[in-house]
C-alpha positions in Angstrom: 13.2 -11.7 -36.8 9.7 -12.5 -35.6 8.2 -10.3 -32.8 5.6 -11.6 -30.5 2.8 -9.2 -29.6 0.8 -9.4 -26.4 -2.9 -8.6 -26.8 -4.0 -6.1 -24.2 -7.1 -6.9 -22.2 -9.7 -4.4 -21.3 -9.9 -3.3 -17.7 -13.3 -4.2 -16.5 -14.9 -1.7 -14.0 -15.2 -3.2 -10.6 -18.4 -3.2 -8.7 -18.8 -0.9 -5.8 -18.6 -3.9 -3.4 -15.3 -5.1 -5.0 -13.8 -1.6 -4.7 -14.7 -1.4 -1.0 -13.2 -4.9 -0.4 -10.0 -3.9 -2.2 -9.8 -0.7 -0.2 -10.3 -2.6 3.1 -7.6 -5.1 2.0 -5.2 -2.2 1.2 -5.9 -0.6 4.7 -5.1 -3.9 6.4 -1.9 -4.3 4.4 -0.8 -0.8 5.2 -1.5 -1.3 8.9 0.6 -4.5 8.9 3.4 -2.8 7.0 3.4 0.0 9.6 3.6 -2.5 12.5 6.5 -4.3 10.9 8.3 -1.1 10.2 7.9 0.1 13.8 9.3 -3.2 15.0 12.2 -3.0 12.6 12.9 0.6 13.7 13.2 -0.6 17.3 16.0 -2.9 16.2 17.7 -0.6 13.6 21.1 0.9 14.1 22.9 3.7 12.3 21.6 4.8 9.0 18.8 2.3 9.0 17.1 4.4 11.6 16.7 7.2 9.0 15.6 4.7 6.4 12.8 3.3 8.6 11.7 6.7 9.7 11.3 7.7 6.0 9.4 4.5 5.2 7.1 4.9 8.2 6.3 8.5 7.3 5.5 7.4 3.7 3.3 4.5 4.9 1.5 6.7 7.4 0.6 9.1 4.6 -0.7 6.2 2.6 -2.7 4.8 5.5 -4.2 8.2 6.2 -5.2 8.6 2.6 -6.8 5.1 2.5 -8.8 5.8 5.7 -9.9 9.2 4.3 -11.2 7.4 1.1 -13.0 4.8 3.2 -14.7 7.5 5.3 -15.9 9.2 2.1 -17.8 6.1 1.1 
């Protein structure tokens, strides 16, 4: 049996500008995710309330981390 191998590509270091743009994009995505989760929490019933609270706490921690990283730059 013949096996196909996938050649790995090198990860090219991003420029400082690209890293900052990616960080800003991640912050915006995290903020949008939080807004959506807050809206869903308002409509949730039963066990879904716990689910959205857990997801919101996790996303808030991620958002805080990203903001902290941006402030360091």
